[in-house]
C-alpha positions as CSV (number, residue, x, y, z in Angstrom):
1,M,0.0,0.0,0.0
2,T,1.3,3.4,-1.0
3,R,0.6,6.2,1.5
4,F,0.7,9.9,0.6
5,C,1.2,12.7,3.0
6,F,0.0,16.2,2.3
7,S,0.7,19.3,4.3
8,L,-0.8,22.8,3.7
9,L,1.3,25.9,3.7
10,T,-0.3,29.3,4.1
11,L,1.6,32.4,3.3
12,R,0.3,36.0,4.1
13,N,2.1,38.7,2.2
14,K,1.9,42.5,2.7
15,I,2.6,44.5,-0.4
16,Q,3.7,48.2,-0.2
17,R,4.5,50.2,-3.3
18,V,7.0,53.1,-3.1
19,Q,8.7,55.1,-5.8
20,T,12.5,55.1,-6.1
21,A,15.2,55.6,-8.6
22,N,18.6,54.7,-10.0
23,V,21.0,57.5,-9.9
24,L,23.6,57.5,-12.8
25,G,26.7,59.5,-13.6
26,L,28.8,59.2,-16.9
27,L,32.4,60.1,-17.4
28,P,33.0,60.0,-21.3
29,G,36.0,58.2,-22.5
30,S,38.8,59.8,-24.3
31,D,39.1,57.4,-27.4
32,P,36.9,58.4,-30.3
33,E,36.4,54.7,-31.2
34,L,36.1,53.2,-27.8
35,R,34.2,55.8,-25.9
36,D,30.9,54.4,-27.0
37,E,32.0,51.1,-24.7
38,V,31.6,51.5,-21.1
39,V,32.8,50.2,-17.7
40,V,29.8,50.2,-15.2
41,Y,30.4,50.6,-11.5
42,T,27.3,49.8,-9.2
43,A,26.4,49.9,-5.6
44,H,23.1,49.8,-4.2
45,H,21.9,52.9,-2.3
46,D,19.0,51.5,-0.5
47,H,18.2,49.5,2.6
48,L,15.1,48.5,4.5
49,G,13.9,51.8,5.7
50,V,11.8,52.0,9.0
51,G,10.5,48.6,10.1
52,K,9.8,46.7,13.2
53,P,11.6,48.0,16.4
54,D,14.6,45.8,17.9
55,A,14.8,45.0,21.5
56,H,16.3,48.6,22.1
57,G,13.2,50.2,20.2
58,D,15.3,51.2,17.2
59,A,13.3,50.9,14.0
60,I,15.6,52.4,11.5
61,Y,17.5,50.2,9.3
62,N,20.5,52.4,8.5
63,G,22.4,49.9,6.4
64,A,25.8,51.4,7.2
65,L,27.8,48.5,6.1
66,D,25.2,47.2,3.7
67,N,25.4,49.4,1.8
68,A,26.3,52.9,2.7
69,S,30.0,51.6,2.9
70,G,29.9,50.4,-0.6
71,V,28.4,53.6,-1.8
72,A,31.2,55.5,-0.1
73,Q,33.7,53.5,-2.0
74,F,31.9,53.9,-5.2
75,L,31.8,57.7,-4.8
76,E,35.4,58.0,-3.9
77,I,36.2,55.8,-7.1
78,A,34.1,58.3,-9.0
79,K,36.1,61.1,-7.7
80,A,39.5,59.5,-8.5
81,F,38.4,59.0,-12.1
82,A,37.1,62.6,-12.3
83,A,40.5,63.8,-11.0
84,L,42.6,62.1,-13.6
85,P,44.6,64.3,-16.0
86,Q,43.2,62.2,-18.9
87,R,40.3,60.1,-19.1
88,P,40.5,56.4,-20.0
89,R,39.7,55.2,-23.5
90,R,36.4,53.8,-22.4
91,S,33.7,55.7,-20.8
92,I,32.8,55.0,-17.0
93,L,29.4,54.9,-15.7
94,F,28.5,55.1,-12.2
95,A,25.0,53.6,-11.4
96,A,23.9,53.8,-7.9
97,V,21.0,51.5,-8.1
98,A,17.7,51.2,-5.9
99,A,15.9,48.4,-4.3
100,E,18.5,45.9,-4.1
101,E,17.0,44.6,-0.8
102,Q,13.8,44.0,-2.5
103,G,15.2,41.6,-4.9
104,L,17.8,43.5,-7.0
105,L,15.0,45.5,-8.7
106,G,17.2,48.6,-9.5
107,S,19.9,46.8,-11.3
108,E,17.1,44.6,-12.9
109,Y,15.7,47.8,-14.4
110,F,18.8,49.1,-15.5
111,A,19.7,45.6,-17.2
112,R,16.3,45.8,-19.0
113,H,16.9,49.5,-20.0
114,P,20.7,49.9,-20.2
115,T,22.0,53.2,-21.2
116,F,24.6,51.4,-23.4
117,P,23.9,48.3,-25.4
118,P,24.9,45.2,-23.4
119,G,27.3,44.4,-26.2
120,K,29.2,47.7,-25.4
121,I,29.2,47.1,-21.6
122,A,32.9,46.0,-21.2
123,A,32.5,44.9,-17.4
124,N,30.6,45.7,-14.2
125,I,32.4,46.2,-10.9
126,N,29.9,45.9,-8.0
127,Y,30.5,47.0,-4.4
128,D,28.1,45.8,-1.6
129,G,29.5,46.0,1.8
130,A,33.0,47.1,2.7
131,N,35.8,45.6,4.8
132,I,35.5,47.3,8.2
133,W,38.1,45.0,9.9
134,G,41.4,46.1,8.6
135,R,43.9,45.3,5.9
136,T,44.0,41.6,4.7
137,E,46.6,39.0,3.1
138,D,43.8,37.7,1.0
139,L,40.7,38.8,-1.1
140,T,37.6,37.2,-1.8
141,F,36.6,37.3,-5.6
142,I,32.9,36.3,-5.7
143,G,32.6,34.6,-9.2
144,L,36.4,33.7,-9.3
145,G,36.9,31.5,-12.3
146,K,34.3,32.8,-14.7
147,S,35.9,35.3,-16.8
148,S,39.0,36.8,-17.9
149,L,38.7,39.5,-15.2
150,D,40.2,36.9,-12.9
151,E,43.7,38.0,-14.1
152,V,42.8,41.8,-13.8
153,V,42.0,41.3,-10.1
154,R,45.0,39.1,-9.6
155,R,47.4,41.6,-11.1
156,F,46.4,44.4,-8.8
157,A,45.9,42.4,-5.8
158,A,49.3,41.1,-5.9
159,A,50.7,44.6,-6.1
160,Q,49.0,45.0,-2.8
161,G,50.5,41.9,-1.5
162,R,47.2,39.9,-1.4
163,E,46.1,36.5,-2.7
164,V,42.8,36.2,-4.6
165,L,40.5,33.5,-3.3
166,P,37.1,32.4,-4.4
167,D,34.0,32.7,-2.4
168,Q,34.8,31.7,1.1
169,F,31.1,31.2,1.9
170,P,29.9,29.3,-1.1
171,D,26.9,27.8,0.4
172,K,25.4,31.4,0.7
173,G,25.3,32.1,-3.2
174,F,26.6,35.5,-3.1
175,F,27.0,35.8,-6.6
176,Y,23.4,35.7,-7.3
177,R,22.3,37.9,-4.5
178,S,23.9,41.2,-5.7
179,D,23.5,43.6,-8.5
180,Q,26.2,42.2,-10.7
181,F,24.1,39.3,-11.3
182,N,21.5,41.3,-13.4
183,L,24.4,42.6,-15.4
184,A,25.8,39.1,-16.0
185,K,22.4,38.0,-17.2
186,I,22.7,40.3,-20.2
187,G,26.3,39.2,-20.8
188,V,28.4,41.5,-18.9
189,P,31.6,40.1,-17.1
190,A,31.5,41.1,-13.5
191,I,33.9,41.9,-10.5
192,Y,32.4,41.6,-7.0
193,L,34.9,41.7,-4.4
194,D,34.4,40.7,-0.8
195,T,36.3,40.8,2.5
196,G,39.1,38.3,2.8
197,T,39.5,36.2,6.0
198,R,43.2,36.5,6.8
199,F,43.8,39.7,8.5
200,R,47.3,41.2,9.0
201,G,48.4,40.8,12.5
202,R,45.5,38.6,13.7
203,P,45.1,35.0,14.3
204,A,44.2,32.7,11.2
205,D,40.5,32.2,12.2
206,W,39.9,35.7,13.5
207,G,38.6,37.1,10.3
208,K,36.0,34.4,9.6
209,Q,34.8,34.7,13.3
210,Q,34.4,38.5,13.0
211,I,32.5,38.2,9.7
212,E,30.1,35.5,10.8
213,A,29.6,37.3,14.2
214,W,28.7,40.6,12.4
215,E,26.2,38.7,10.3
216,A,24.5,36.9,13.0
217,A,24.0,40.1,15.1
218,H,23.8,43.0,12.6
219,Y,22.9,41.8,9.0
220,H,19.5,43.5,8.1
221,Q,19.1,44.7,11.4
222,P,18.7,48.2,12.9
223,S,22.1,47.8,14.6
224,D,23.8,48.1,11.2
225,E,25.3,51.3,12.2
226,P,28.9,53.0,12.1
227,R,31.0,51.9,15.1
228,P,34.1,53.4,16.7
229,D,35.9,50.1,16.3
230,W,35.5,50.1,12.4
231,N,39.0,50.0,10.7
232,F,38.8,51.9,7.4
233,D,42.2,50.5,6.1
234,G,40.6,47.8,4.3
235,V,37.9,50.0,2.9
236,I,40.5,52.2,1.3
237,E,42.5,49.3,0.0
238,E,39.6,47.7,-1.7
239,A,38.3,51.0,-3.1
240,Q,41.8,51.4,-4.6
241,L,41.7,47.9,-6.0
242,G,38.5,48.5,-7.7
243,F,39.7,51.8,-9.3
244,Y,42.8,50.2,-10.7
245,C,40.7,47.1,-12.1
246,G,38.3,49.6,-13.8
247,L,41.1,51.8,-15.2
248,A,42.7,48.8,-16.7
249,V,39.5,47.4,-18.3
250,A,38.7,50.9,-19.6
251,S,42.2,51.4,-21.1
252,A,42.7,47.7,-22.6
253,D,42.3,47.2,-26.4
254,A,39.8,44.3,-25.9
255,M,36.8,43.9,-23.6
256,P,36.8,41.1,-21.0
257,S,35.1,37.8,-21.9
258,W,33.4,34.8,-19.9
259,N,35.5,31.7,-19.8
260,P,34.4,29.0,-22.4
261,G,31.4,27.2,-21.1
262,D,30.4,29.7,-18.4
263,E,26.7,29.9,-17.9
264,F,26.8,33.6,-19.2
265,E,28.9,33.0,-22.1
266,A,25.9,32.6,-24.5
267,A,24.4,35.8,-23.4
268,R,27.6,37.8,-24.1
269,Q,27.9,36.2,-27.6
270,T,24.3,37.3,-28.3
271,A,24.9,40.8,-27.0
272,L,28.2,41.2,-29.0
273,A,26.4,39.9,-32.1
274,A,23.7,42.5,-31.8
275,V,26.2,45.3,-31.9
276,A,28.5,43.8,-34.5
277,G,29.1,46.2,-37.5
278,K,27.3,49.1,-35.8
């Protein structure tokens, strides 16, 4: 005899509609032939707003680390590009995207309505949370092994004396949980960097302990606020790395590519074919 067991699941959803916007700024490139190609920097400027109070009565979800810190890096990189005596060959687009916390909605809208054809977007460099614990001997590249951008990141990480490692928490699926995912879906190779785990002058397991403790206590909580013990050395180091990577891509003869067989390679080929000969 075969027996079947059924369970009933009831979901109650509350829908709230708000209006928000992506904020874009463009620095045109210097090369007459390549300036119609672009490197896109992204950072999401939203968090969860005002919600349920915590045990201390705080209901404001400030999002200091996630992602005011990433926006700060993004803005400093923009200032650095604007200060260059000569612009890179390709254009640089800074896209502060909205509603990431609601399902990557701002970057999804941008990917559906890009200001440059997808086949003209050389790469995406995404910032989503900075390293607030100090300088590291390593660097986590979310998506390492997927594209030719691996070597770009390795080159500049080596100049900082750092080793590039793959996702240190692969079970959490970080590549598919931040804004570079929507750019990848239209074929754009992406750099999404995350905090390393080997902190200079600290025990080997200290970094992982700090990251996991922060996530357990403060991730998507009102307590995600600036704290006196934040160490900005790592914030600066990773902003510098992202600047040099973007500058290299914007100055190179050829655009980056996905590695053969990657899940996003076909989308890239389609995007390139769409602009071929135009």
